Residue, then its C-alpha position, 0 to 999 in steps of 0.5 A: m499500500a502506497y501510504f505505508r511505503k511512503l513511511g517506510v513501512k511494510y504493508e504487512a501484518d507483523a509491520l503494522i502491528d509493530l507500529l501499533k506497539r510503538e505508536k509511532p506515527k500516531s497519525a498512521m495508527p488508524v490507518a493500520c488498524h483498518s489495514l490489518a482488519d483488510l489483511n485479515a490478520r486475526h493474531a492482531v486482535p490482542v494489540l487491537k484490543t489494547l487501543a480501545d481506550y486509547p487517547v486519540e479517537d480515531v484510534k478507539a473507533t478503528s480498533v474496535l471495529a477492526v476487532a469485529r471484523l476479525a473476531g466476530s462473535e468471538e469477541t462479544a463479551w469483550l465488546v460488552e465489556c467496552l460498552s460499560r468501560k470509560g474511555t471507549l467510544k460507546g458509538y463505535v462499540l454498539w457499531a460493532l455489536a450491530a455488525v457482529g449482530d451476536p444475540a448474547a450481547y442482547g442484554a447489555v445493549k437493551t439495557w443501554f438503550e433503556k437508559h438513553l431512550r429515557k434521557l431522549e423522551r425527555d430531551p430529544t437533544a440531548s445526545s447529538r452524537g447519534n449512539v442511539v443510531f447503532a443500538v437501533a441497528y443492533l435491537e432491530q436484528m433481534t425482533e426474532h429472538h427477542p419480540e419484547v424488543m419490539e415495545l422499545l423500538d415502537r417508543f423510540k419511534g416516538v422520539a426519532p422525528k424530534l431527534p437532530g437533523n443528523v441523527r435522523s439522517e444516520l438512522g436513515h443510512f444505518t438501519r433497516l427500521f427508518a431506511d425509507g425516511k420514516t423518521k418524518q412520519g408518524p410515531s409508531e407502526r405497531p401492528m395494525e396501527g393506521m387501520p380503523p380498529g372498529l373495522w377489523v372487530s366488525l369484520a371479525a363479528l360479521v365473518g363468525f355470525a355468518s359461520s355460525g348462521i350460514f353452516a349451523s343454523w341454516l344448513h344444519w351442518g354437522r359438527n365436523t362439516f361445520v368446522l370445515g366451513y368455518a376454517t374456511l371462512a375464518g382463514l380467509f378473513l385471518t390471511a387477510y387481516v395478517m396481510i393487510g394489517g401487517v401483523r407478523p404471526t411469529v413475531q406475535l407468537r414469540r411475544h412473552w411466549r413463557a408467560g402466554l405458556v403458563g397463563g394459557v395452561l392455567v386458564g385452559i385448567i380453570l375452563a376444563y374444570g367447568v367442562m367437566a361439571q357438565p353432564a357427560s355423553p359418550r365420547p369417541r374411542g381409539m383413533a376417533l377420539v385421536g381426530a376428534l381431539a385434533w379437529s375439534g379440540a385443537v383446530y376448532g379451539a385455535l380458531d375461536a381463540l384467534l377470531l374471538s380473542v386475538v383479532p380484537v385484542l390486536s386491533v384495539y389494544g395493538s393499534r395504540p401508539p406506544e406513548q398512549l400506553r405507557g402509563w398503567s391507567a392507559r393499559m387498563q383502559w385500552g385493555g377494557v376497551a380490547l375485552l368489549a371488542s372481544l365480547a362483541v365478536t364472541a356475542a355476535y359469533h354465538l347468536g349464530f347458533t340458535e342455541f344460543r339465542g337467549p340466556t345460554l349466551v352468558q356462559p360463552l361470554i364468561g368464558n371468553t372473558i377469561v380467555t381474553a384476560g389471560y391474553l391481555l395479562t400475559g401480552s401473548p396470544l399463546a395464552a388465548i390459544l391453548a386456553h381455548v384448545i385445552m377447553h375444547g379438548a376437555a369438552v371432547f373428553q366429556g362427551m361432544e354431545g353434552t358440553v356447550q363448548l362444541p356447537p353445533h347441536y341440533 
């Protein structure tokens, strides 16, 4: 390389490492760091690591980036240490972590980001260096591993339009989240945001009423055929809901999934206890029982959960900008509205069945209130899905002709 040749230094890894050790000339040290990474000189990593808090900023920056290029996730622990060490350039450390993209750094980056996000929410001009840019670049890669980080990123979206111009420009350049100038738009892009919540709730209610009213009350289809018709109609609606509303099912299912599993099982057990208190009727046996558990238990139960609980909650609660849900009172308020939306869809669906047109409507309303409350409390749609599937499975065991949870009954 001509630059080093003019300095009388060979463009070789060992010669560049020696230059860094001698710290002469200082002006060549940043270029030497970059060049060692270009030469894939992995044995230079120990020397490069000693320069992370060097008293020249360009050296600090280039040494950290060179370590990330050469060692990748092998040095994640060291990069995390640099994030809290005095004297390092945090923006470049975060840049290195974003470039490596190792989930092992998630806890440290999230903690750092939360602290600085609170400062930015109080004063968006508090940081003109743009260190948060690379924290966002790292965290947006973690949404599949840690879906809960979406809530933090949603909060940041509310601050982004108020940040200094240079920071907004860097966000557009270095992150996918703001790659098309989204810092100039509204504060959030939660699933279903921008879609009228009442529209999807009304459509869900219409689909539910049409399924039960047409396939059961009008055509008098048997239970298995009814579930097939219900799955077809509801499946078309749910597909449109996901595609038009921008809902990412895998992300939603991973949100607070541990709480969803525990909550779903607990709610399911409570509901199953109520099912077992009903009069028993003959149940299928052998493979017929397996088929009934799969079709009337799992498929039918999951459809009910998605249409009656998940869609209303996501449409109402999930459409709120993050700044509206920061306080407990606001969360309680919108959670209550989502619960009412779920009750409306539940009522419409069950009124399509002749057997629920009267006082008997109360029981499914109470049951689904418990299911939807479990979803709201855990923040996971798994809670609603598991609870409904367990309840339907219990109804299969108790006898499908004697339990109200498996309409239609003629």
